[in-house]
C-alpha positions in Angstrom: 127.6 -35.6 -51.6 126.3 -32.6 -49.6 124.6 -34.8 -47.0 127.6 -37.2 -46.8 130.0 -34.3 -46.2 127.7 -32.8 -43.6 127.4 -36.2 -41.7 131.2 -36.9 -41.7 131.9 -33.3 -40.5 129.5 -33.7 -37.6 130.9 -37.1 -36.7 134.4 -35.7 -36.5 133.3 -32.6 -34.7 131.8 -34.9 -32.0 134.9 -37.2 -32.0 137.1 -34.2 -31.3 136.1 -34.0 -27.7 137.0 -37.6 -26.8 140.2 -37.4 -28.9 141.5 -34.8 -26.4 142.0 -37.7 -24.0 144.8 -38.9 -26.2 146.8 -35.8 -25.4 146.5 -36.6 -21.7 147.5 -40.3 -22.3 150.5 -39.3 -24.4 152.1 -37.7 -21.3 152.4 -41.1 -19.7 154.3 -42.7 -22.6 157.6 -41.6 -21.0 156.8 -42.9 -17.4 157.9 -46.4 -18.1 161.7 -45.8 -17.5 162.8 -48.2 -20.2 164.4 -47.3 -23.5 161.6 -48.4 -25.8 161.9 -47.4 -29.5 159.2 -45.4 -31.0 158.1 -43.4 -28.0 158.4 -40.1 -29.8 156.5 -41.5 -32.8 153.7 -42.7 -30.5 153.7 -39.4 -28.7 153.4 -37.6 -32.0 150.7 -39.8 -33.3 148.6 -39.5 -30.1 148.9 -35.7 -30.3 148.3 -35.7 -34.0 144.8 -37.1 -33.8 143.2 -34.0 -32.1 145.4 -31.7 -34.1 144.5 -33.3 -37.4 140.8 -33.3 -36.5 140.9 -29.6 -35.6 142.8 -28.5 -38.7 140.9 -30.6 -41.2 137.5 -29.6 -39.7 138.3 -26.0 -40.1 139.3 -26.5 -43.8 136.4 -28.8 -44.4 133.8 -26.4 -43.0 135.2 -23.5 -45.0 135.0 -25.7 -48.2 131.5 -26.8 -47.2 130.3 -23.3 -46.8 131.7 -22.4 -50.2 129.8 -25.2 -51.8 132.8 -27.5 -52.5 131.2 -30.6 -50.9 133.4 -33.2 -52.5 136.6 -31.5 -51.3 135.0 -31.0 -47.8 134.2 -34.8 -47.6 137.7 -35.8 -48.7 139.5 -33.4 -46.3 137.3 -34.5 -43.4 138.5 -38.1 -43.8 142.2 -37.3 -43.3 142.2 -37.9 -39.5 141.4 -41.6 -40.3 144.9 -41.9 -41.6 146.4 -41.0 -38.3 144.0 -43.3 -36.4 145.0 -46.1 -38.9 148.7 -45.5 -38.2 148.1 -45.7 -34.4 146.2 -49.0 -34.9 149.0 -50.4 -37.1 151.6 -49.4 -34.5 149.7 -51.1 -31.7 149.1 -54.2 -33.8 152.8 -54.4 -34.6 153.6 -54.1 -30.9 151.1 -56.8 -30.1 152.3 -59.2 -32.8 156.0 -58.8 -32.0 155.7 -59.7 -28.3 
């Protein structure tokens, strides 16, 4: 489990940099001018990805350094929930049009 936790932590540390683009993209959600439902939810989800990666990686690296590899692995997977929510939201928008 030690190697798995280390690999997932490194992957999410690398993924943090490109996820910062989502903060930039989230600023353009309100440019449309129409009253679409769910803009604030999408804004929150887009900003939640980098925030969740940052917070969970801090917790995960502390747990990893204390030798709690199983907890470090499980905590490092939490940002996948936010990414899954964004994917489901986009899929719902695609299927309803």
